[in-house]
N, CA, C and O atoms as a Maestro MAE file, in Angstrom:
{
 s_m_m2io_version
 :::
 2.0.0
}

f_m_ct {
 s_m_title
 :::
 protein
 m_atom[344] {
  # First column is atom index #
  i_m_mmod_type
  r_m_x_coord
  r_m_y_coord
  r_m_z_coord
  i_m_residue_number
  s_m_chain_name
  s_m_pdb_residue_name
  s_m_pdb_atom_name
  i_m_atomic_number
  :::
  1 25 190.720 139.842 137.932 1 A "UNK " " N  " 7
  2 3 191.359 140.555 136.844 1 A "UNK " " CA " 6
  3 2 191.215 139.736 135.557 1 A "UNK " " C  " 6
  4 15 191.509 138.540 135.532 1 A "UNK " " O  " 8
  5 25 190.767 140.387 134.512 2 A "UNK " " N  " 7
  6 3 190.548 139.715 133.237 2 A "UNK " " CA " 6
  7 2 191.856 139.485 132.492 2 A "UNK " " C  " 6
  8 15 192.810 140.248 132.642 2 A "UNK " " O  " 8
  9 25 191.892 138.433 131.694 3 A "UNK " " N  " 7
  10 3 193.096 138.114 130.915 3 A "UNK " " CA " 6
  11 2 193.478 139.281 130.001 3 A "UNK " " C  " 6
  12 15 194.656 139.615 129.870 3 A "UNK " " O  " 8
  13 25 192.470 139.902 129.367 4 A "UNK " " N  " 7
  14 3 192.772 141.003 128.443 4 A "UNK " " CA " 6
  15 2 193.385 142.198 129.179 4 A "UNK " " C  " 6
  16 15 194.246 142.891 128.638 4 A "UNK " " O  " 8
  17 25 192.936 142.431 130.409 5 A "UNK " " N  " 7
  18 3 193.536 143.515 131.212 5 A "UNK " " CA " 6
  19 2 195.023 143.253 131.426 5 A "UNK " " C  " 6
  20 15 195.846 144.166 131.354 5 A "UNK " " O  " 8
  21 25 195.348 141.997 131.688 6 A "UNK " " N  " 7
  22 3 196.748 141.643 131.918 6 A "UNK " " CA " 6
  23 2 197.545 141.810 130.626 6 A "UNK " " C  " 6
  24 15 198.660 142.333 130.644 6 A "UNK " " O  " 8
  25 25 196.973 141.367 129.507 7 A "UNK " " N  " 7
  26 3 197.660 141.531 128.216 7 A "UNK " " CA " 6
  27 2 197.893 143.011 127.938 7 A "UNK " " C  " 6
  28 15 198.984 143.400 127.520 7 A "UNK " " O  " 8
  29 25 196.873 143.840 128.167 8 A "UNK " " N  " 7
  30 3 197.017 145.281 127.940 8 A "UNK " " CA " 6
  31 2 198.126 145.857 128.818 8 A "UNK " " C  " 6
  32 15 198.912 146.692 128.370 8 A "UNK " " O  " 8
  33 25 198.184 145.405 130.068 9 A "UNK " " N  " 7
  34 3 199.237 145.860 130.971 9 A "UNK " " CA " 6
  35 2 200.607 145.418 130.496 9 A "UNK " " C  " 6
  36 15 201.576 146.172 130.592 9 A "UNK " " O  " 8
  37 25 200.691 144.190 129.980 10 A "UNK " " N  " 7
  38 3 201.973 143.699 129.456 10 A "UNK " " CA " 6
  39 2 202.421 144.511 128.250 10 A "UNK " " C  " 6
  40 15 203.607 144.803 128.096 10 A "UNK " " O  " 8
  41 25 201.468 144.874 127.393 11 A "UNK " " N  " 7
  42 3 201.821 145.690 126.225 11 A "UNK " " CA " 6
  43 2 202.376 147.037 126.681 11 A "UNK " " C  " 6
  44 15 203.330 147.549 126.094 11 A "UNK " " O  " 8
  45 25 201.781 147.610 127.726 12 A "UNK " " N  " 7
  46 3 202.318 148.866 128.277 12 A "UNK " " CA " 6
  47 2 203.767 148.670 128.725 12 A "UNK " " C  " 6
  48 15 204.626 149.511 128.460 12 A "UNK " " O  " 8
  49 25 204.026 147.564 129.399 13 A "UNK " " N  " 7
  50 3 205.392 147.263 129.846 13 A "UNK " " CA " 6
  51 2 206.308 147.100 128.630 13 A "UNK " " C  " 6
  52 15 207.415 147.637 128.603 13 A "UNK " " O  " 8
  53 25 205.842 146.359 127.632 14 A "UNK " " N  " 7
  54 3 206.666 146.084 126.452 14 A "UNK " " CA " 6
  55 2 207.002 147.353 125.680 14 A "UNK " " C  " 6
  56 15 208.044 147.429 125.029 14 A "UNK " " O  " 8
  57 25 206.122 148.349 125.750 15 A "UNK " " N  " 7
  58 3 206.405 149.618 125.065 15 A "UNK " " CA " 6
  59 2 207.614 150.334 125.670 15 A "UNK " " C  " 6
  60 15 208.197 151.212 125.034 15 A "UNK " " O  " 8
  61 25 207.993 149.961 126.895 16 A "UNK " " N  " 7
  62 3 209.151 150.593 127.542 16 A "UNK " " CA " 6
  63 2 210.454 149.849 127.236 16 A "UNK " " C  " 6
  64 15 211.535 150.304 127.612 16 A "UNK " " O  " 8
  65 25 210.351 148.705 126.553 17 A "UNK " " N  " 7
  66 3 211.544 147.911 126.227 17 A "UNK " " CA " 6
  67 2 212.062 148.374 124.874 17 A "UNK " " C  " 6
  68 15 211.427 148.152 123.842 17 A "UNK " " O  " 8
  69 25 213.214 149.014 124.891 18 A "UNK " " N  " 7
  70 3 213.701 149.652 123.666 18 A "UNK " " CA " 6
  71 2 214.101 148.682 122.568 18 A "UNK " " C  " 6
  72 15 214.212 149.080 121.408 18 A "UNK " " O  " 8
  73 25 214.322 147.409 122.911 19 A "UNK " " N  " 7
  74 3 214.716 146.440 121.892 19 A "UNK " " CA " 6
  75 2 213.523 145.877 121.119 19 A "UNK " " C  " 6
  76 15 213.705 145.139 120.151 19 A "UNK " " O  " 8
  77 25 212.304 146.223 121.541 20 A "UNK " " N  " 7
  78 3 211.103 145.713 120.865 20 A "UNK " " CA " 6
  79 2 210.561 146.778 119.916 20 A "UNK " " C  " 6
  80 15 210.381 147.935 120.296 20 A "UNK " " O  " 8
  81 25 210.309 146.371 118.690 21 A "UNK " " N  " 7
  82 3 209.737 147.255 117.680 21 A "UNK " " CA " 6
  83 2 208.289 147.585 118.075 21 A "UNK " " C  " 6
  84 15 207.458 146.682 118.165 21 A "UNK " " O  " 8
  85 25 207.983 148.862 118.310 22 A "UNK " " N  " 7
  86 3 206.624 149.239 118.746 22 A "UNK " " CA " 6
  87 2 205.536 148.794 117.775 22 A "UNK " " C  " 6
  88 15 204.406 148.537 118.191 22 A "UNK " " O  " 8
  89 25 205.862 148.700 116.485 23 A "UNK " " N  " 7
  90 3 204.872 148.245 115.497 23 A "UNK " " CA " 6
  91 2 204.390 146.824 115.780 23 A "UNK " " C  " 6
  92 15 203.247 146.474 115.487 23 A "UNK " " O  " 8
  93 25 205.272 146.018 116.351 24 A "UNK " " N  " 7
  94 3 204.921 144.627 116.624 24 A "UNK " " CA " 6
  95 2 203.982 144.491 117.817 24 A "UNK " " C  " 6
  96 15 203.452 143.409 118.067 24 A "UNK " " O  " 8
  97 25 203.769 145.582 118.557 25 A "UNK " " N  " 7
  98 3 202.923 145.525 119.756 25 A "UNK " " CA " 6
  99 2 201.456 145.814 119.467 25 A "UNK " " C  " 6
  100 15 200.625 145.798 120.375 25 A "UNK " " O  " 8
  101 25 201.141 146.077 118.209 26 A "UNK " " N  " 7
  102 3 199.758 146.422 117.869 26 A "UNK " " CA " 6
  103 2 198.820 145.227 117.876 26 A "UNK " " C  " 6
  104 15 197.615 145.397 118.061 26 A "UNK " " O  " 8
  105 25 199.341 144.028 117.680 27 A "UNK " " N  " 7
  106 3 198.481 142.848 117.586 27 A "UNK " " CA " 6
  107 2 198.914 141.744 118.542 27 A "UNK " " C  " 6
  108 15 198.923 140.570 118.173 27 A "UNK " " O  " 8
  109 25 199.271 142.113 119.766 28 A "UNK " " N  " 7
  110 3 199.717 141.120 120.738 28 A "UNK " " CA " 6
  111 2 198.522 140.299 121.225 28 A "UNK " " C  " 6
  112 15 197.490 140.844 121.617 28 A "UNK " " O  " 8
  113 25 198.690 138.974 121.191 29 A "UNK " " N  " 7
  114 3 197.667 138.063 121.716 29 A "UNK " " CA " 6
  115 2 198.340 137.141 122.728 29 A "UNK " " C  " 6
  116 15 199.543 137.243 122.967 29 A "UNK " " O  " 8
  117 25 197.563 136.249 123.313 30 A "UNK " " N  " 7
  118 3 198.138 135.305 124.270 30 A "UNK " " CA " 6
  119 2 199.150 134.378 123.590 30 A "UNK " " C  " 6
  120 15 200.049 133.853 124.246 30 A "UNK " " O  " 8
  121 25 199.005 134.181 122.287 31 A "UNK " " N  " 7
  122 3 199.901 133.290 121.558 31 A "UNK " " CA " 6
  123 2 201.173 133.988 121.072 31 A "UNK " " C  " 6
  124 15 202.069 133.340 120.530 31 A "UNK " " O  " 8
  125 25 201.252 135.301 121.263 32 A "UNK " " N  " 7
  126 3 202.457 136.023 120.853 32 A "UNK " " CA " 6
  127 2 203.643 135.508 121.657 32 A "UNK " " C  " 6
  128 15 203.576 135.388 122.880 32 A "UNK " " O  " 8
  129 25 204.718 135.210 120.960 33 A "UNK " " N  " 7
  130 3 205.935 134.714 121.600 33 A "UNK " " CA " 6
  131 2 206.919 135.875 121.733 33 A "UNK " " C  " 6
  132 15 207.263 136.525 120.746 33 A "UNK " " O  " 8
  133 25 207.364 136.124 122.959 34 A "UNK " " N  " 7
  134 3 208.278 137.243 123.203 34 A "UNK " " CA " 6
  135 2 209.542 137.134 122.346 34 A "UNK " " C  " 6
  136 15 210.014 138.125 121.788 34 A "UNK " " O  " 8
  137 25 210.074 135.933 122.251 35 A "UNK " " N  " 7
  138 3 211.350 135.749 121.565 35 A "UNK " " CA " 6
  139 2 211.151 135.649 120.047 35 A "UNK " " C  " 6
  140 15 211.797 136.373 119.289 35 A "UNK " " O  " 8
  141 25 210.264 134.762 119.605 36 A "UNK " " N  " 7
  142 3 210.081 134.529 118.173 36 A "UNK " " CA " 6
  143 2 209.360 135.684 117.470 36 A "UNK " " C  " 6
  144 15 209.756 136.095 116.379 36 A "UNK " " O  " 8
  145 25 208.290 136.209 118.106 37 A "UNK " " N  " 7
  146 3 207.475 137.225 117.437 37 A "UNK " " CA " 6
  147 2 207.943 138.656 117.682 37 A "UNK " " C  " 6
  148 15 207.848 139.506 116.797 37 A "UNK " " O  " 8
  149 25 208.445 138.918 118.877 38 A "UNK " " N  " 7
  150 3 208.825 140.292 119.229 38 A "UNK " " CA " 6
  151 2 210.340 140.501 119.244 38 A "UNK " " C  " 6
  152 15 210.815 141.607 119.499 38 A "UNK " " O  " 8
  153 25 211.094 139.436 118.970 39 A "UNK " " N  " 7
  154 3 212.570 139.511 118.977 39 A "UNK " " CA " 6
  155 2 213.118 140.033 120.296 39 A "UNK " " C  " 6
  156 15 214.115 140.754 120.325 39 A "UNK " " O  " 8
  157 25 212.458 139.662 121.383 40 A "UNK " " N  " 7
  158 3 212.913 140.082 122.706 40 A "UNK " " CA " 6
  159 2 214.110 139.227 123.111 40 A "UNK " " C  " 6
  160 15 214.036 138.001 123.036 40 A "UNK " " O  " 8
  161 25 215.216 139.849 123.539 41 A "UNK " " N  " 7
  162 3 216.329 139.036 124.039 41 A "UNK " " CA " 6
  163 2 215.853 138.230 125.255 41 A "UNK " " C  " 6
  164 15 215.116 138.745 126.096 41 A "UNK " " O  " 8
  165 25 216.277 136.979 125.340 42 A "UNK " " N  " 7
  166 3 215.810 136.129 126.443 42 A "UNK " " CA " 6
  167 2 216.169 136.729 127.798 42 A "UNK " " C  " 6
  168 15 215.448 136.531 128.777 42 A "UNK " " O  " 8
  169 25 217.280 137.460 127.858 43 A "UNK " " N  " 7
  170 3 217.664 138.094 129.122 43 A "UNK " " CA " 6
  171 2 216.656 139.169 129.535 43 A "UNK " " C  " 6
  172 15 216.521 139.477 130.719 43 A "UNK " " O  " 8
  173 25 215.964 139.727 128.570 44 A "UNK " " N  " 7
  174 3 214.986 140.785 128.849 44 A "UNK " " CA " 6
  175 2 213.721 140.224 129.490 44 A "UNK " " C  " 6
  176 15 212.976 140.963 130.134 44 A "UNK " " O  " 8
  177 25 213.471 138.932 129.320 45 A "UNK " " N  " 7
  178 3 212.262 138.322 129.896 45 A "UNK " " CA " 6
  179 2 212.229 138.461 131.415 45 A "UNK " " C  " 6
  180 15 211.160 138.630 132.001 45 A "UNK " " O  " 8
  181 25 213.391 138.392 132.049 46 A "UNK " " N  " 7
  182 3 213.458 138.551 133.504 46 A "UNK " " CA " 6
  183 2 213.003 139.958 133.893 46 A "UNK " " C  " 6
  184 15 212.249 140.132 134.851 46 A "UNK " " O  " 8
  185 25 213.470 140.962 133.138 47 A "UNK " " N  " 7
  186 3 213.065 142.343 133.420 47 A "UNK " " CA " 6
  187 2 211.572 142.543 133.192 47 A "UNK " " C  " 6
  188 15 210.908 143.245 133.955 47 A "UNK " " O  " 8
  189 25 211.050 141.926 132.142 48 A "UNK " " N  " 7
  190 3 209.616 142.038 131.864 48 A "UNK " " CA " 6
  191 2 208.824 141.402 133.005 48 A "UNK " " C  " 6
  192 15 207.813 141.950 133.444 48 A "UNK " " O  " 8
  193 25 209.284 140.250 133.482 49 A "UNK " " N  " 7
  194 3 208.608 139.584 134.605 49 A "UNK " " CA " 6
  195 2 208.654 140.470 135.849 49 A "UNK " " C  " 6
  196 15 207.664 140.571 136.573 49 A "UNK " " O  " 8
  197 25 209.795 141.112 136.102 50 A "UNK " " N  " 7
  198 3 209.926 141.996 137.269 50 A "UNK " " CA " 6
  199 2 208.976 143.186 137.151 50 A "UNK " " C  " 6
  200 15 208.346 143.583 138.132 50 A "UNK " " O  " 8
  201 25 208.875 143.749 135.958 51 A "UNK " " N  " 7
  202 3 207.961 144.885 135.755 51 A "UNK " " CA " 6
  203 2 206.508 144.434 135.896 51 A "UNK " " C  " 6
  204 15 205.665 145.187 136.385 51 A "UNK " " O  " 8
  205 25 206.219 143.205 135.467 52 A "UNK " " N  " 7
  206 3 204.859 142.666 135.609 52 A "UNK " " CA " 6
  207 2 204.518 142.494 137.093 52 A "UNK " " C  " 6
  208 15 203.385 142.745 137.505 52 A "UNK " " O  " 8
  209 25 205.495 142.070 137.886 53 A "UNK " " N  " 7
  210 3 205.264 141.937 139.333 53 A "UNK " " CA " 6
  211 2 204.842 143.282 139.917 53 A "UNK " " C  " 6
  212 15 203.891 143.355 140.695 53 A "UNK " " O  " 8
  213 25 205.550 144.340 139.543 54 A "UNK " " N  " 7
  214 3 205.230 145.676 140.060 54 A "UNK " " CA " 6
  215 2 203.863 146.125 139.573 54 A "UNK " " C  " 6
  216 15 203.041 146.600 140.357 54 A "UNK " " O  " 8
  217 25 203.626 145.975 138.282 55 A "UNK " " N  " 7
  218 3 202.391 146.484 137.685 55 A "UNK " " CA " 6
  219 2 201.150 145.804 138.268 55 A "UNK " " C  " 6
  220 15 200.140 146.455 138.536 55 A "UNK " " O  " 8
  221 25 201.244 144.484 138.460 56 A "UNK " " N  " 7
  222 3 200.070 143.726 138.899 56 A "UNK " " CA " 6
  223 2 200.097 143.415 140.388 56 A "UNK " " C  " 6
  224 15 199.247 142.678 140.887 56 A "UNK " " O  " 8
  225 25 201.075 143.976 141.101 57 A "UNK " " N  " 7
  226 3 201.179 143.823 142.547 57 A "UNK " " CA " 6
  227 2 201.182 142.355 142.959 57 A "UNK " " C  " 6
  228 15 200.401 141.926 143.809 57 A "UNK " " O  " 8
  229 25 202.081 141.597 142.334 58 A "UNK " " N  " 7
  230 3 202.256 140.185 142.654 58 A "UNK " " CA " 6
  231 2 203.746 139.913 142.855 58 A "UNK " " C  " 6
  232 15 204.593 140.735 142.508 58 A "UNK " " O  " 8
  233 25 204.043 138.758 143.415 59 A "UNK " " N  " 7
  234 3 205.443 138.366 143.569 59 A "UNK " " CA " 6
  235 2 205.589 136.933 143.088 59 A "UNK " " C  " 6
  236 15 205.006 136.010 143.656 59 A "UNK " " O  " 8
  237 25 206.376 136.760 142.034 60 A "UNK " " N  " 7
  238 3 206.596 135.437 141.471 60 A "UNK " " CA " 6
  239 2 207.669 134.709 142.270 60 A "UNK " " C  " 6
  240 15 208.640 135.315 142.722 60 A "UNK " " O  " 8
  241 25 207.481 133.398 142.438 61 A "UNK " " N  " 7
  242 3 208.528 132.567 143.030 61 A "UNK " " CA " 6
  243 2 209.605 132.335 141.973 61 A "UNK " " C  " 6
  244 15 209.339 132.426 140.774 61 A "UNK " " O  " 8
  245 25 210.811 132.038 142.424 62 A "UNK " " N  " 7
  246 3 211.881 131.741 141.476 62 A "UNK " " CA " 6
  247 2 211.498 130.574 140.571 62 A "UNK " " C  " 6
  248 15 211.810 130.575 139.380 62 A "UNK " " O  " 8
  249 25 210.816 129.570 141.146 63 A "UNK " " N  " 7
  250 3 210.387 128.423 140.339 63 A "UNK " " CA " 6
  251 2 209.410 128.847 139.253 63 A "UNK " " C  " 6
  252 15 209.441 128.321 138.140 63 A "UNK " " O  " 8
  253 25 208.531 129.812 139.585 64 A "UNK " " N  " 7
  254 3 207.577 130.313 138.594 64 A "UNK " " CA " 6
  255 2 208.327 130.908 137.404 64 A "UNK " " C  " 6
  256 15 207.994 130.648 136.248 64 A "UNK " " O  " 8
  257 25 209.339 131.705 137.711 65 A "UNK " " N  " 7
  258 3 210.128 132.365 136.659 65 A "UNK " " CA " 6
  259 2 210.882 131.309 135.841 65 A "UNK " " C  " 6
  260 15 210.924 131.380 134.613 65 A "UNK " " O  " 8
  261 25 211.470 130.339 136.530 66 A "UNK " " N  " 7
  262 3 212.242 129.297 135.837 66 A "UNK " " CA " 6
  263 2 211.361 128.483 134.893 66 A "UNK " " C  " 6
  264 15 211.804 128.070 133.821 66 A "UNK " " O  " 8
  265 25 210.111 128.255 135.298 67 A "UNK " " N  " 7
  266 3 209.208 127.418 134.503 67 A "UNK " " CA " 6
  267 2 208.440 128.205 133.443 67 A "UNK " " C  " 6
  268 15 207.739 127.617 132.619 67 A "UNK " " O  " 8
  269 25 208.569 129.514 133.461 68 A "UNK " " N  " 7
  270 3 207.800 130.365 132.557 68 A "UNK " " CA " 6
  271 2 208.241 130.155 131.113 68 A "UNK " " C  " 6
  272 15 209.433 130.117 130.812 68 A "UNK " " O  " 8
  273 25 207.268 130.022 130.237 69 A "UNK " " N  " 7
  274 3 207.563 129.904 128.815 69 A "UNK " " CA " 6
  275 2 207.800 131.280 128.222 69 A "UNK " " C  " 6
  276 15 207.942 132.265 128.947 69 A "UNK " " O  " 8
  277 25 207.841 131.341 126.902 70 A "UNK " " N  " 7
  278 3 208.152 132.619 126.254 70 A "UNK " " CA " 6
  279 2 206.947 133.246 125.564 70 A "UNK " " C  " 6
  280 15 207.094 134.182 124.778 70 A "UNK " " O  " 8
  281 25 205.748 132.727 125.860 71 A "UNK " " N  " 7
  282 3 204.547 133.316 125.254 71 A "UNK " " CA " 6
  283 2 203.847 134.252 126.245 71 A "UNK " " C  " 6
  284 15 203.985 134.121 127.461 71 A "UNK " " O  " 8
  285 25 203.104 135.186 125.689 72 A "UNK " " N  " 7
  286 3 202.355 136.144 126.515 72 A "UNK " " CA " 6
  287 2 201.444 135.391 127.485 72 A "UNK " " C  " 6
  288 15 201.324 135.779 128.647 72 A "UNK " " O  " 8
  289 25 200.798 134.313 127.015 73 A "UNK " " N  " 7
  290 3 199.864 133.586 127.886 73 A "UNK " " CA " 6
  291 2 200.569 133.012 129.111 73 A "UNK " " C  " 6
  292 15 199.939 132.815 130.150 73 A "UNK " " O  " 8
  293 25 201.871 132.741 129.001 74 A "UNK " " N  " 7
  294 3 202.600 132.185 130.141 74 A "UNK " " CA " 6
  295 2 202.660 133.194 131.291 74 A "UNK " " C  " 6
  296 15 202.514 132.822 132.455 74 A "UNK " " O  " 8
  297 25 202.872 134.456 130.965 75 A "UNK " " N  " 7
  298 3 202.892 135.481 132.021 75 A "UNK " " CA " 6
  299 2 201.472 135.755 132.511 75 A "UNK " " C  " 6
  300 15 201.259 135.965 133.705 75 A "UNK " " O  " 8
  301 25 200.501 135.753 131.599 76 A "UNK " " N  " 7
  302 3 199.098 135.960 131.996 76 A "UNK " " CA " 6
  303 2 198.684 134.869 132.987 76 A "UNK " " C  " 6
  304 15 198.105 135.158 134.034 76 A "UNK " " O  " 8
  305 25 198.989 133.608 132.644 77 A "UNK " " N  " 7
  306 3 198.654 132.496 133.535 77 A "UNK " " CA " 6
  307 2 199.341 132.640 134.882 77 A "UNK " " C  " 6
  308 15 198.753 132.352 135.924 77 A "UNK " " O  " 8
  309 25 200.582 133.084 134.853 78 A "UNK " " N  " 7
  310 3 201.361 133.219 136.077 78 A "UNK " " CA " 6
  311 2 200.782 134.307 136.983 78 A "UNK " " C  " 6
  312 15 200.676 134.114 138.194 78 A "UNK " " O  " 8
  313 25 200.410 135.443 136.405 79 A "UNK " " N  " 7
  314 3 199.808 136.519 137.203 79 A "UNK " " CA " 6
  315 2 198.516 136.021 137.852 79 A "UNK " " C  " 6
  316 15 198.279 136.265 139.035 79 A "UNK " " O  " 8
  317 25 197.683 135.325 137.078 80 A "UNK " " N  " 7
  318 3 196.418 134.813 137.609 80 A "UNK " " CA " 6
  319 2 196.675 133.786 138.715 80 A "UNK " " C  " 6
  320 15 196.007 133.799 139.748 80 A "UNK " " O  " 8
  321 25 197.640 132.906 138.493 81 A "UNK " " N  " 7
  322 3 197.977 131.871 139.491 81 A "UNK " " CA " 6
  323 2 198.443 132.490 140.804 81 A "UNK " " C  " 6
  324 15 198.012 132.082 141.882 81 A "UNK " " O  " 8
  325 25 199.332 133.485 140.701 82 A "UNK " " N  " 7
  326 3 199.868 134.116 141.910 82 A "UNK " " CA " 6
  327 2 198.771 134.901 142.638 82 A "UNK " " C  " 6
  328 15 198.704 134.882 143.867 82 A "UNK " " O  " 8
  329 25 197.925 135.580 141.887 83 A "UNK " " N  " 7
  330 3 196.815 136.322 142.519 83 A "UNK " " CA " 6
  331 2 195.878 135.360 143.241 83 A "UNK " " C  " 6
  332 15 195.349 135.690 144.303 83 A "UNK " " O  " 8
  333 25 195.670 134.170 142.673 84 A "UNK " " N  " 7
  334 3 194.794 133.174 143.288 84 A "UNK " " CA " 6
  335 2 195.406 132.629 144.584 84 A "UNK " " C  " 6
  336 15 194.681 132.249 145.503 84 A "UNK " " O  " 8
  337 25 196.726 132.595 144.653 85 A "UNK " " N  " 7
  338 3 197.408 132.101 145.862 85 A "UNK " " CA " 6
  339 2 197.325 133.091 147.011 85 A "UNK " " C  " 6
  340 15 197.400 132.714 148.180 85 A "UNK " " O  " 8
  341 25 197.170 134.363 146.663 86 A "UNK " " N  " 7
  342 3 197.216 135.413 147.698 86 A "UNK " " CA " 6
  343 2 196.033 135.330 148.644 86 A "UNK " " C  " 6
  344 15 195.923 136.138 149.567 86 A "UNK " " O  " 8
  :::
 }
 m_bond[343] {
  # First column is bond index #
  i_m_from
  i_m_to
  i_m_order
  :::
  1 1 2 1
  2 2 3 1
  3 3 4 2
  4 3 5 1
  5 5 6 1
  6 6 7 1
  7 7 8 2
  8 7 9 1
  9 9 10 1
  10 10 11 1
  11 11 12 2
  12 11 13 1
  13 13 14 1
  14 14 15 1
  15 15 16 2
  16 15 17 1
  17 17 18 1
  18 18 19 1
  19 19 20 2
  20 19 21 1
  21 21 22 1
  22 22 23 1
  23 23 24 2
  24 23 25 1
  25 25 26 1
  26 26 27 1
  27 27 28 2
  28 27 29 1
  29 29 30 1
  30 30 31 1
  31 31 32 2
  32 31 33 1
  33 33 34 1
  34 34 35 1
  35 35 36 2
  36 35 37 1
  37 37 38 1
  38 38 39 1
  39 39 40 2
  40 39 41 1
  41 41 42 1
  42 42 43 1
  43 43 44 2
  44 43 45 1
  45 45 46 1
  46 46 47 1
  47 47 48 2
  48 47 49 1
  49 49 50 1
  50 50 51 1
  51 51 52 2
  52 51 53 1
  53 53 54 1
  54 54 55 1
  55 55 56 2
  56 55 57 1
  57 57 58 1
  58 58 59 1
  59 59 60 2
  60 59 61 1
  61 61 62 1
  62 62 63 1
  63 63 64 2
  64 63 65 1
  65 65 66 1
  66 66 67 1
  67 67 68 2
  68 67 69 1
  69 69 70 1
  70 70 71 1
  71 71 72 2
  72 71 73 1
  73 73 74 1
  74 74 75 1
  75 75 76 2
  76 75 77 1
  77 77 78 1
  78 78 79 1
  79 79 80 2
  80 79 81 1
  81 81 82 1
  82 82 83 1
  83 83 84 2
  84 83 85 1
  85 85 86 1
  86 86 87 1
  87 87 88 2
  88 87 89 1
  89 89 90 1
  90 90 91 1
  91 91 92 2
  92 91 93 1
  93 93 94 1
  94 94 95 1
  95 95 96 2
  96 95 97 1
  97 97 98 1
  98 98 99 1
  99 99 100 2
  100 99 101 1
  101 101 102 1
  102 102 103 1
  103 103 104 2
  104 103 105 1
  105 105 106 1
  106 106 107 1
  107 107 108 2
  108 107 109 1
  109 109 110 1
  110 110 111 1
  111 111 112 2
  112 111 113 1
  113 113 114 1
  114 114 115 1
  115 115 116 2
  116 115 117 1
  117 117 118 1
  118 118 119 1
  119 119 120 2
  120 119 121 1
  121 121 122 1
  122 122 123 1
  123 123 124 2
  124 123 125 1
  125 125 126 1
  126 126 127 1
  127 127 128 2
  128 127 129 1
  129 129 130 1
  130 130 131 1
  131 131 132 2
  132 131 133 1
  133 133 134 1
  134 134 135 1
  135 135 136 2
  136 135 137 1
  137 137 138 1
  138 138 139 1
  139 139 140 2
  140 139 141 1
  141 141 142 1
  142 142 143 1
  143 143 144 2
  144 143 145 1
  145 145 146 1
  146 146 147 1
  147 147 148 2
  148 147 149 1
  149 149 150 1
  150 150 151 1
  151 151 152 2
  152 151 153 1
  153 153 154 1
  154 154 155 1
  155 155 156 2
  156 155 157 1
  157 157 158 1
  158 158 159 1
  159 159 160 2
  160 159 161 1
  161 161 162 1
  162 162 163 1
  163 163 164 2
  164 163 165 1
  165 165 166 1
  166 166 167 1
  167 167 168 2
  168 167 169 1
  169 169 170 1
  170 170 171 1
  171 171 172 2
  172 171 173 1
  173 173 174 1
  174 174 175 1
  175 175 176 2
  176 175 177 1
  177 177 178 1
  178 178 179 1
  179 179 180 2
  180 179 181 1
  181 181 182 1
  182 182 183 1
  183 183 184 2
  184 183 185 1
  185 185 186 1
  186 186 187 1
  187 187 188 2
  188 187 189 1
  189 189 190 1
  190 190 191 1
  191 191 192 2
  192 191 193 1
  193 193 194 1
  194 194 195 1
  195 195 196 2
  196 195 197 1
  197 197 198 1
  198 198 199 1
  199 199 200 2
  200 199 201 1
  201 201 202 1
  202 202 203 1
  203 203 204 2
  204 203 205 1
  205 205 206 1
  206 206 207 1
  207 207 208 2
  208 207 209 1
  209 209 210 1
  210 210 211 1
  211 211 212 2
  212 211 213 1
  213 213 214 1
  214 214 215 1
  215 215 216 2
  216 215 217 1
  217 217 218 1
  218 218 219 1
  219 219 220 2
  220 219 221 1
  221 221 222 1
  222 222 223 1
  223 223 224 2
  224 223 225 1
  225 225 226 1
  226 226 227 1
  227 227 228 2
  228 227 229 1
  229 229 230 1
  230 230 231 1
  231 231 232 2
  232 231 233 1
  233 233 234 1
  234 234 235 1
  235 235 236 2
  236 235 237 1
  237 237 238 1
  238 238 239 1
  239 239 240 2
  240 239 241 1
  241 241 242 1
  242 242 243 1
  243 243 244 2
  244 243 245 1
  245 245 246 1
  246 246 247 1
  247 247 248 2
  248 247 249 1
  249 249 250 1
  250 250 251 1
  251 251 252 2
  252 251 253 1
  253 253 254 1
  254 254 255 1
  255 255 256 2
  256 255 257 1
  257 257 258 1
  258 258 259 1
  259 259 260 2
  260 259 261 1
  261 261 262 1
  262 262 263 1
  263 263 264 2
  264 263 265 1
  265 265 266 1
  266 266 267 1
  267 267 268 2
  268 267 269 1
  269 269 270 1
  270 270 271 1
  271 271 272 2
  272 271 273 1
  273 273 274 1
  274 274 275 1
  275 275 276 2
  276 275 277 1
  277 277 278 1
  278 278 279 1
  279 279 280 2
  280 279 281 1
  281 281 282 1
  282 282 283 1
  283 283 284 2
  284 283 285 1
  285 285 286 1
  286 286 287 1
  287 287 288 2
  288 287 289 1
  289 289 290 1
  290 290 291 1
  291 291 292 2
  292 291 293 1
  293 293 294 1
  294 294 295 1
  295 295 296 2
  296 295 297 1
  297 297 298 1
  298 298 299 1
  299 299 300 2
  300 299 301 1
  301 301 302 1
  302 302 303 1
  303 303 304 2
  304 303 305 1
  305 305 306 1
  306 306 307 1
  307 307 308 2
  308 307 309 1
  309 309 310 1
  310 310 311 1
  311 311 312 2
  312 311 313 1
  313 313 314 1
  314 314 315 1
  315 315 316 2
  316 315 317 1
  317 317 318 1
  318 318 319 1
  319 319 320 2
  320 319 321 1
  321 321 322 1
  322 322 323 1
  323 323 324 2
  324 323 325 1
  325 325 326 1
  326 326 327 1
  327 327 328 2
  328 327 329 1
  329 329 330 1
  330 330 331 1
  331 331 332 2
  332 331 333 1
  333 333 334 1
  334 334 335 1
  335 335 336 2
  336 335 337 1
  337 337 338 1
  338 338 339 1
  339 339 340 2
  340 339 341 1
  341 341 342 1
  342 342 343 1
  343 343 344 2
  :::
 }
}
């Protein structure tokens, strides 16, 4: 799975989060920060991670979630890492 595919999938997930301004989703990159750039409440990151698990058919360990940063690339890296473990 390509990194851009994962980013595109994350943007689809983010479009369902009502606290995120849809205009801010037009230029999401790996460096986009969920909290600083998209004003995502930190509590929402857990829900985004859960939706990413469903979308990409992966299961994150609790440690993975705890260590996850707040940038898009952090979730992209995590999806790739978990897929590689499977």
